N, C-alpha and C positions, 0 to 999 in steps of 0.2 A: 490478893486477887489478881488474877491474870488479865491484862489488857492489852490491846495492841495500839501504838502510837507511833505514826509514820512508818507502818508496816513492820515495826519490831516488837517482838513480845517483851512485857515489863510485868514482873510480879511486884505489886504496888500493896503498901498496908498502910492505914490510917497513921499508925505510929512511925513507919518509915518517912511519910510525907512530912509529918510535924517535925521529925528529927532532920530532915534534910533542909527544911526551911527556916529552922532556927537560927538566929542571927542574921538572916538575909533581909535587908533592906528594901521594902516594896518601893517599886518605881511608881511614877503618876499613873493612874488609871484612866485610860482613855476610852476603853470599850469593855468587853466582858471580863468578869473578875471572879475572884472566889476568896472566900475568908478562911484563913488558917489561923487558928488560935485567935487573937485579937486584932489582927491585922489583915488588909484587903490586899491581895496582890493581882495583877493582871495576869489572866491564865497562861499567856505565853511565857512570860517569867518563870512560873510554876512549873510550866512543862518543859521549859530549859534546865531548871535546876534539878528536877527529879529523873530526867531522861539524859540529861547531859549531851543533848542534840542541839544544834543550831535551831532557833525558833522559826527559820524558814522551812525547815524540814516538815513541819507538822501543822495541822490547824488547830484553832482554838476550840473548836467543838470536839475534837478528839479527848483533849485534856479535860473539858468539862464533863462530858460523859463519864470520864474516870472518875474524877472528883465528887460527882454527885452519888456514883456508886459506891465511894468510900465514905459517904455521910457528910460532906463539906458542903457549905451553903455556895451556891454561885449566883451571881448577879448579871443580868443582861445589861450591855453597855446602851449607850444612848443611840437610837435609831434616827437616820436622818428622813425628814418628811418627805412624802412622796412628791414628785415633780409638780404634779396637778396642784397640790395643795400650796405650794410656793407662790407667793404674790410679789413682784416685782413693786419695790418701793420708789418713789420720787426721790431725788435728793432731800427736797424740803421735809418729806416724811422721815427719811433716816435721819437729818439732824435734829427734827424735833423729837424723836424717840430718843436720841442720844442726850438731849437735854432735859428731857423728861417733861416737855410741855405738850400738850396736844396740838396737832395738826389743826390751823385757823381754818382749813378748807373743809373740815369736817364738822365744825361746830355748827 
């Protein structure tokens, strides 16, 4: 399959991606990821291995689109809550949450 990543065309195949990623140890997943074989890799790591480009040269979305078209399962990373949904906690509330005790003011 022909795809463009970082403005460069690549001919990728499912078998070629599996072969390229064989023996590559997955990094810790903190964002979007893709399952290749039995392992889950960050999309930027996969893009770097299959394109041999620096991961700053392409976006994760480009790699996700290519991997989905090849039939791999992609997973969205955790998304931050919108600023309006965040509630500032008092130091007492933070300490209570860390200790696992309810806030006495809310009782």
